[in-house]
Phi, psi and omega in degrees: 000139182292142175276130188259140179220153173291318183224132170242125179255126179259106183114131181242039170281191183304321178289317185289309184289328177293318179297317181297314181295317181295319179297320178294320178298332180272010172095007181268153172278128191226139171236146176230132182247133178209140186258351182302138180228152172283176180300331179261017172086006180276160180300142178224066181295158181127348175066197179303317183306307184283322189271319183220021184228247188310307190288305180295326180294322179290327176297315179292322177299319180294314181296317181291330176294318176300316181298316179295319179297316180297323182282326192235345189231344181300325182301329179298334182262008181080016180258113181265121179235126180242146175064043178295127180242167180235121172255091187299324181296324177290318180299312179291324178297323176297317177302315180297323179294320177297317178299314181300317179300321178290319176304310183293327178296320179293317178299322177297316180295324175300312181296316181298322183263009176062039172268126178279124183255135175240125180268106181166188180261124180264142179211150176289137176248317182186169172259116188227129172051044178075014179216183184249127176277121182242129178264140174244117178254115180199214178300327173227146180275138180226146173245124180242153175233124186235138172288320178232146176233133174247117178272120181220055188273358171074208185220170179228154180294142178274128179267156171293143179305128178076009182226080181292156177287129171252354179059019174242305176254315178260110192249137164270188176301330180298302181295328182291345180270351190225031178297140182279346179209154177285119180292146175292317178231129181235131176255145177228123175258112182112114182259046175266200184301309184296314182298316182289319181293310182288327174298321178294320179304307186284335174294317179297327183276357173122357180281150170271114190249129175242127181249126179247126184234131182286328182293146180291334181250142177285133180047056183299336181285340182268169174300136186301321180295319177294316181299318180295319178295317180298316180299319179297315183291314182297322178296319179296326179289339179121356175288129176264112187242126177238128179252166178067030183265158175236116185280135176268206182276112183284136179244128179239135174237181180294339184255330186204172177232131179248126182242102174280140179205159175256126183278181185298335180272356180095001181279143179282132180228165177217134180241124177252123183224165177282322179219154180230121173269125177255112182229070184253024178113179182228156181240147180297141183259106178234003181297131179082004183278344182081032182303311182291331182299321184247358178080030176290124187277135174244156175273184185294343179260002177094002178281146174293128181282126178226161175268192183295341180258009180073022174276139175268187178284350181262144181296131177061024173245127184239163177212142184219164171082211185296338185280355178238177182301163177103173183296141178275079182231138182301318183289332174293318179297319179299316180297318178294321180299314178297315183298317181294317178301318181288327176294320178299326180279002178092007178271173185238075181277156182223140174245121181268101182292342180284349181237028175271117183283153174242142182221139169242120189269046173277186172235108007286157175286155178232131180213147177205159175213145181081201185268152176260178184298320180301316182294318180296322178294317179298322182278353179072028181273128176284124185219166172232150185234146174220141179221159180213130183276144176293343177302331181260012182258125185299319181293321179297320177297318180295323177291335185083021179223094183252020180290140168090195187196169170250136180230130180240134177246128183229153178299133185298330182264312188267343183073006178298136179289124182255338180188148176227134186226127186230135166229122183155186182296135176057031179301327181298329179274321183295330186295339182296327177298319180295320179300315181298313179301316183289328177298327180262013179053042180284168182256164175302324179297329177298316178297317182296329184266354176283136179284117177258136180298148179239137356267131176220159175294333182295342176297335176295329176294316179298316181294323177295323178294319176297322182293338176303323178255027174059036177242167175201152173247359184265108186262000000 
């Protein structure tokens, strides 16, 4: 006999496990199905984010930053370090430990909130008795019956045509997190978040890194002023970045990978590397979900079609996160997960896509929220801009990291903040102030009049707000 639940969530990534927990908190009986496994076959909830994305990449970024600091920057502080060595297995092992702690934390939260967890692959079987029959294929087969289903199956890395990932020479984000040795030469195709973050990790650890990007402009999604600063800094650090390239037929052998490409000027080039990271985007993961069985509609790119409330074309079937439209960001998935759980409970939750921040955890970090200058010009919006460099910030000087700036864009008439763009130390933390201001449709003057502790990096936000009206307190 099928086990009955008010809500069954398929997928335990950031969107799925958050939705399951919130639904349980609201008094519903909830089950969550997830197929991720550890190396020894145990459950590993958390999706791409926890297992091969956000969490492990940040662990490696932190470790590689320490290594880089010890080699190149400790002396500035009067700290003499000789014979710095690298134990890569320990570094990667720490990353694995951090991931495991997050896996176990999610399982604990399921237990605490009385969410029933099933380790396996969930799929639609049929519409039965006013609910959805869901099959779980795993170590044991299970039949579930749900009044509501939330699809949160996430995404998978996009491979180059004809070049599948072997995670040894041709790497997705997964393989790039677990290399057994630092490559002498590393190639990266795609200068997006994954490519830049993982390229930075291995560059710090000693690899010669070349990044090839098809778009003519570097970081076209970011504010142009920020992108130009980032390109200058990354190049100075040693990343070799080429934009406007066209990749040819990649050849991989047991010893090396050869990447033929045409550069921006039209000249034929060839790159020989030990390993190649392919980070050209991600695709929605719906394989094995039983989409055709129940008629769940997908768009031309394979995303589950949803409305503004994350409802699909099927009654009481919802979808959130990477598998639907919108930015593929863990925090966006979490917001949608909470909103859907509350909507099922009869509440009226809202997700403001205009205030979802984006972050690249390189050094310097890059973060932004709202619209950039290119977008405002295209839309014909009258705006005013103010910026402030970390070079003039006392805390940044004390940290020894004065790279970058804060930039604020505000409506020319109302002074409402339309976008904030940061490149510099701790940008990932600083951007939250901008998100809060924009959620309340605050003005640049509001930021300027808020008391910021001294000395802090956040004072750069205050100074940028003052600069919007051509004022400053920094003498």
